[in-house]
N, C-alpha and C positions, 0 to 999 in steps of 0.2 A: 504495501499501501503503498504510495507517496507519503514522502511529508513522516515516515514510516525509519530509526534508525536500523539498522544494521545488527543483530544482537551477534555478541562474542562469549564464546564457553568464556575464551579467559581471560576477564575482567581483574586489568591492573590499580591496587588502588591510588592512581598516575591516571587514567583515560578518567577513572571513572570520578577526581575528584574534577580532574577542564572539566568535564561536565556538567559539575553542578556550581563553579562560578562562572559561568557558559552562559550559563539557561538565567541566576542570577541575574547577571549585565542585562540578557538578550531582552528578562524582563522587565527592567530601568528601574525598580525601586529603588525606597530613597532607605527606609528600612524592611525586614526578615518575619514577617509575622507568618503566620498560621495558610493564609494562601498565593505564598510563595511557593511555603515548602512542601505546601498537597502540586500543587502545577510540573515543579523542579526532580518526584517520586518520581509525579506523571513519565518526566522528561527522561528519567534512568532506568523509567521500569520502558520505556518503549528502547534503549533502546542497550539496554541487559538484557532485559528475565525483568518479570514480577518476584525474584533469586535473592537478586544482588538493588532490590532498596535497602537505600539504608533507614534506616530512622529520624523523626525530626528531631529529635534533640542534636544526634551522629553531622546535618547539614545543618546546622544553626553553629555550632565549633564550626566547624570545617570556615563556614564565610563569618562566623568573625573575624577568625586569618587577616579576612580581605578587607577585613573591615567595614562591616556591613550591621546599622541600625540593630539590632531585636530586639525584639517586641517580646522579651519573654515572659507576660503570660497566657497573650498564645501561642507562644510553641511551650510552653508546656501544659494547655490542655492541649492541642495539636498531636505532641509524643503521646502523651497519657490513651486519647480516643485509636490513634496508631496502636499500639502493643495492647489494648485490650483488646481491637480488630485480631491482632494477630494471636493473642490463646484463642481466641475463637475459632480464630480460622486451625487450630495446631489442633483443634480435641475435634474438627467437622471432623479432617482427615489424621487422627491415630487417636476417638476416640475407640473404638471398638481395639485398637492393639493395649491398654488400659487392661487386660487381665494377662497381661504378663511380668506386669510389674504386681500383682497383686499376694495375698501369706498363700493364697487355699496353693496346696503343688496343682502346675498342668497336670490332667487328664491327654492321652493321644490323640483325643480329639478332636475337641479342642486345637491341639501341636496342629495337626492338618490343616487345618480352616486359617490359627491366622500368621504359620511361616505361607498360605495361600496368599493368605490381605499386604504379609509381607510385599511375596513379587509381586503381585500388582499395586501399589505401591512404589517399587521401587521403579516395574516399569516403567510407572508415569513421570516419575521425576526425571527417566534419564531422557522421556520424548522433550520433555520443558530443560533438558540441560539444568537440576535441580541441584547441583553438589550437596550443599548444607543439606537439604529435608532425605537425601542419601544418607549420609555420613548419620543425617538422625536412627535411617531405619538401623542401619549398621549398629551402631548402641544400645539402640533394642537390644537387638536379639543380641551382641553378645552378653549384653544384665543377663539375661532370659539364660542363657544358656548356662553363666557365671551358677546361676540360682542353681539352675536342673543338675547339673552338675554336686554342688552343695550338698541335697534334698537326694541325690546319689546312695551319697557318704554318709546321709542321716538318721544309724543307725533305730533313731526312738522311733524313723518310721514303716508301716509295714511293706512286708522282702514288695510286695506285687509295687506298693507306689517309687520303688527306691530301684525295680529295675525296669518304669516308665520313666521317671528323671533318666535314667542309662541312656537313651532309646531317643527322647526328646534333642540331648543336649549333644545328642549325633545326627538329628538330625538338623537341628538350628549352626553345628559347623559344618556341612555339606549346602550347607542354606548360605552359608561366609564366604563359599568360598567359590563352588560352582551355583547361583542364582538362577538361572538362563537351565541350567536341567533337573533343579530339584524337582517338579515334579513327575520327569519317570525315574527318578531315583525312591523317589521313597515310596510309587504305585512297585515298585521291581525289589525293597523291600517288604513291604509286605507281603509282597506274592513267598517270601523264599519260605520256607519249612522251619530254617530258626524261630522267623519271629514267631509266625503261623505256630510255634508249639507252640512261647512264652506267651503269647498272647493271643492266645483262642477267643479269646470274647472277644476281641475287637470291631468283632466287625457286627 
């Protein structure tokens, strides 16, 4: 689309900062407040993708170094609204994955569905080149695997639960190492004799 800047996967701090400064100067505003910050954020999103958008407070700090007069009450309010919107967006995106961090041990069916969700989101973020969200997914999976390994070693848990935790830890490791192959791998794993003998009631 005409007027839309080409996205650059390898956004550098310098290029993004240059855009912030040039957009502010293009606006020709004597001072910086909510309206200007929103328009600068839109420009960043058009150039580098939504995942590259800086917070209003960060943009304001950058422009303060360039001599911008800051309308502080507006900036604080704008930043608070933006952060609240970010939290709402994160909740909608990762809400179904919250069970990865619950106190109750995951069961196999839960784990399979959740890893499927991880892979669905990873594919979506790959398309939008959102490395920040991909890193967040990996962190969730790494933490969940660490928890599963810990529970597998917990002798206070029933042996059946411990076996499940060992299996789930393996599933998460496979996804972390080869996410695009997980679906095929887990189907082969579930059809194996060893799996059927250990988890005979899975189906």
